[in-house]
N, C-alpha and C positions, 0 to 999 in steps of 0.2 A: 496631498503627497501620495504617490503610488505606494502600494503595500505588497508584502510577501505572504503567500499562502502555501500550504503544503497539501499535495495530493499523493497519497501512498498507493503504490501499485503492487504490493506484495501478493494480493489475492488474484492478480492477473499475470504480471511479469514474473513474480517470484515463483509461482507454481508451475511456470513453463520451464523451470530449470531442469536440466537432464538429471535423472536419478532421484529427483526429489518430488514431493507433493504434500498436500494437506487434506485431511478429512474435511467434510462439510462443517462439522462441529468446530474444528480448529479454525477454519476460515471465518466462521461466525465470531469466535472468540477474538481473533485478530481485529475484526471490525469493531468489536466492543472496546477493546483496549485503545484502538486508534481514536475512537470517539471520546473516551475519557481523557486522552492526552491533548485533545483540542485540534486534531487534524481536520482540515476543511472537507476532504473528500477521500473516500476509499474506492478504488477501482475494483469492485467486488466480484467480478466474474464475467462470464461469457454467455449472454442471453440467447445465443443461437445454438448452444451446446446442450444436448438433451439431458445429460446427467447433472447439469447445473440448475435445471429449471426449478426443482422443488426447493433447493437451497436459496436461490435468488428470491423466490416468492416468499419463503419463510422469513428472510431478513427484512424484506419490505413490509411484511405483515407485522413483524416485531417492532419496526419503526412506527407503523400506523397505530399500534397499540400504545404509543407514547413512550416506547423504550428506544434506546440507542439513538438519541437525538442530541445535537443537530447535524451530525455528520451527513454529508451527501453520499449516496451509494450510486456509483456510476458503472454502467455496463460498457464493455469494449466489443466493438464489432468491426468488420471490414467496411471500408467506405463505399458500399454499394447499396442502392435502394432495396435490393432483394434481402440483404442482411437486416436492414432496418425493419422492413415489413415483418420478417420472421421473428425478430426480437420482440416486437409488441404482440405478435400472435402467441408466442410462448410465455412471455412475462408481461401481461397487459398493464400492470401497475408501475412499470418502469418509468422513471422520470428523467434520468440523466444518462447521456450517452457520449462516448468518445468514438469517433469514426476514423479509422486508420487506413491509409493507402500509401503505397510507395511513390516517391517523387524523384529519386535520383535516376540518371541515365543507366547506371549499372543495374539497378533493380528493375527498371522498366524493360530494359533489353534482356536482362538475365532471367527474369521471371516470366515474361510474356513473349519473348522471342520475336519482338517486332510487331506483334498483333495489336499493341496499344501504343499511342503516342502521348506526349505530355498533355495535349489538349483532351485526349480521351480520359486521362486520369482526372483532370479538373472537372470534366463533364460528369463522371461517375460520382465524384465527391459532392458536387453541388446537388445532384439529384438525391443523394443520400441525405444531405442536410434538409432538403425540401421534404423528403419523406418523414424524417424525424419530427419536423415541425407539424406536418399534417397529422401525425399521431399524438400530438400534444406534449412533446418533450419539453420539460422545463428548462433544460440547458443542453447545449450541444457543443462539444469540443471537437475540433478537426485536427487530426494528427498528420504530420508530414514525416513518414517513415524514411530513414536515411537522409534526413535534411542536411546533415553535415557534408554529404557528398552531392548535394544539389546546388545548382547555381543560385546565387542570391536573387537574381532577376526573376527566375522562375518561381522561387519561393514567395516573392512579393506578389506576383501575379496569382499564384495559387491561393495565398492568404486573402488577398482582396476579393477574389471570387467567393471564398467561403464566407467572408464578412457580408458581401452583398446578398447572400442567400440566408443570412440570419445566424451564422455561427457565433458563439459567445467567446470562444478562445481558439487559439492556434497552438498546437503542440509541436515544438521543434525537437525532433528525436535524433540524438546522436547515437544512432542504433548500433554502430560498431565501435563506439568509443574513440572515434577518429579525431575529434576536435581537441584543442588545447585551450587554456583559459583566454588566450589572446584572440584566437579565431572565433571562438563562440561569443565572446563579448561583442566583437564587431558585428557579427551576423545578427545577434539578438537585438542590438541597439538599432541597426538598420531596419529590421523588420518592425520593431515597435514604432519607430518614427514614420515609416512608410505606410503602415497598415492602420495604425491607431486603434489597436485592439489588444486586450490582455493576452499574454503569451504564457505557455507552459514550457519549461525546460526539462528534458528527459535525457539523462546521461548514463552511459554504461562505462564499465571500468577496464576495458581491454588494454588500455595504456596506463591504468592506475590513476586516472585523473577525474573520476566520476564526481567526487565531492567538490574538488577545485573547479571543475567545469560548471557544475551547478551554481556555485557561488558567483563565478564570473559571468555566466549567462544571465543570472538573475540581476546582477548589477547592470548589464547592458540594457535589459528591459526597463528597469527602474530609471536609469539615466535617459532612456528614450521616452519616458513619461507615462508608462503603463504599469498596471499591476502585473505581478509575476506569480506563477504557480509552479513550485518546484516539485518534481516527481521523485519519490524515494521508494525504497523497500526496507523492511525491518532486517537489520543485520547485513544489509547490502546484498541479500540473496536474490539472484537473478541469473539470466542466461549467461553462459560462458563465465567471464570474470565478475559478473554481478552488476548491480545498479548502485546509484548513490545511496549510501546508508542513511537511514532516517535520523538516528541519533547524532551521528557525526555531522550531518548537514545542518541540523538544528543548532548544534554547538557552534558550527562555523558561522552561521547567520547571527547568532546571539552573543558569541564570545570573541570572535576574531577581531584583530586590531582595527579600530575605527569603523567597522561595518555597521554595528548596531547603533552607533552614534548618528549615523547618516540615514539608515534605512530601517523601517519598522515592520513588525508583523501585523497582518490584517486582523488576526484573532490570536488571543494568547495561546501559547503552547505550555503545557504542564510537564516540564522536564522530569519532575519527580516520578512520572509514570514510565520513564525510559527503561529502568532496570527491569521492571515487571514485564513489559512487552518484549524486550530483547531476550530475557530468560525464557519466556513462554515460546517464542518463535524458535529458539534454539532447540527446545524440547520437542516441539511439534514437527519441525523439519528433520530432527535428528542430526543437526549440524552444530558442533560445539562453537561457542563464541571464541574467536582468536584471542590469545592472551594479551595482545597489544591493541585490541579494538578500542577506539576512542570512547571514553566514558564508561563502558560496560565490560571491558576486558578485565581479566583477573589481575593484570599488572597495571591497570590504569591509575591506581592509587597505591601501588606497592613501591617501597623504597628500600634498597639494600646498601647502597653506598653510604659510608659513614658520614661524609659531608652532606649528602642529601638527607639522610635520616635526621641528622642533627638540625639541619636547616628547617625541615618541615615540622619537626616537633616544636621548634621555637616559634615558627609562624608558617602555617600551611601554604600561604601565598608565595613563600619563597620558591617552592617547587611544584605547586599545583595551580593551574590556571583557573580551575573551578573546583568546587568541593564535591565529595562523594554524596553528601546530602542533597545536592542539586539534582542528582540523577536518581534519587529514591533508594540509594544504597545505605548500608550501615546496620540494618536489622539483622540479628543472628538467624541463621537457617538451621533448623533442627533435622537431624538424620535419625531415623528409627534404627536402633541397634538391638532391640528385643523382639517381642512378638509383634507381628505385623499382619493385619488383615487387609487384603487388597481388593479393589474392584477388578472384575475380569469378565470375560465372555461366558464363563461357566460359574460365576458367583451366584450365591443364593440370597434369599431375603434376609436371613438372620445376619450374615456378614455385612450386607449392604446397610441394614439399619444401624449396625454397630459403627460403621464408617461415618455415616451421615450424622449420627448422634454426637460424634466427636466434633462435628462442625456446627453443632447446635441446630441441625435440621431435623424436624419431626415430620411424622406422617399422620394423615387423618385416621387411617385404619390399615389393616393388613393388606387389603386390596389395593389401596393407594401405594403402599410400599412395593407390592408385587408388580404393578404397572411401571413404576419408575425404575425398578431394578432391571426390568426387561429392556427399557430404553437404554440403560447404562450398558447392558450386555451388547446391544447392537452397536453402541458407540465404541465399545472396546473392539468389536469385530472390525469395524471400519478403520479405526485408528491403528490397530495391531500393537497397542501399547496401553498400559494402565492410564486411567484418566486422572488428571490433576484436580485439585480442590475446586478451582473456579469452574471447570467443566461439569463436575458433579453437581455443584450448586445450581448451575444454569439448567441442567436437566430437571432437577427437582422443582425449581421455581417456574420454569416455562416448559412444561412437558409437551404441550401441543406444538410449540415451535420446534422443540427437539425432535418430536416424532417426524415432522416434515424433513428435517435435516437428515434423518436416517433412512428416508424413503427414496428409493430409486425405482423408476418405472421403465423396465426394458421394453423394447419393441416386440 
């Protein structure tokens, strides 16, 4: 029976959002939270972008040291052989790649002004797949950008060519959120049956249907007899109106009427990690979680109506489809109202040792503390905000990895 997997693209699509961004430490923390949650793959960055190089290498090294497993870390590049060669030149230990190129007439004409044809696009993509295999890539996904405005006949031809050259998956990108649940179901089912290859469904929220389209597209692939990989971002943060929200999509797959009874996850998802990752991403991006956000919004389990309050007190299932405990919520959060010592870019060793002592973190000696407070200072400079507990603990436990995350090498 075909299965459902999740690929989160927060560290690629999410950070492309206008006016937003993440430090390299924050991107690493997102990867760690996704791993703990059971997400199959994180699209962790851009291996052809120079300021990403040390971060990408540090995360792969962290994995090689036995940490942050079993999540796959996949790079995103344009679907050209030149980009693939450059990726492995800059990040030699890269193992997983998604290659992206535009497929719609609008994009082909609008981007390249008639210089490329549909055949040229396929030729570039297949050469890129060949290059990735030559470099020893363990998995290669091929993306059809603007697939929802591409004819299904061309998509089938494009996907079959990718398969012939050794691609593992095809990503159907509803780049402008143009699809609806009915059109994407038909397209994904047709592709799955015609190409006989696992498919990814990548949806945007320009018409407010990213989660619904992800569910419908996934159903199309599964009904077509293939595994499906649903793309998400944490809190739905992404370009323009955003992407399919990770938590909401997992909830839709596992809690919506009749879906989980018929279709299953390829690997378990720990929803109890949902609150932690949503709260951290909100802090790191500086974007509050909407009050009505499914599962993690402040009103998701709030009841004001007398009838609702009475009903939920008698039996929570009267007015709650799932429990707050399912999302890892319910623990009290403490707010310091007295003296507070913060980590900062100008903090000293004494204050740092005090902060870490409260987290039961000790140091070998004064020099060890001095080196780690220096790393914390750099992290604060890059994030431009105080570090949270998990970030501070990460720096103290993995200082060599943290040092690489703080390192940018300008030309």
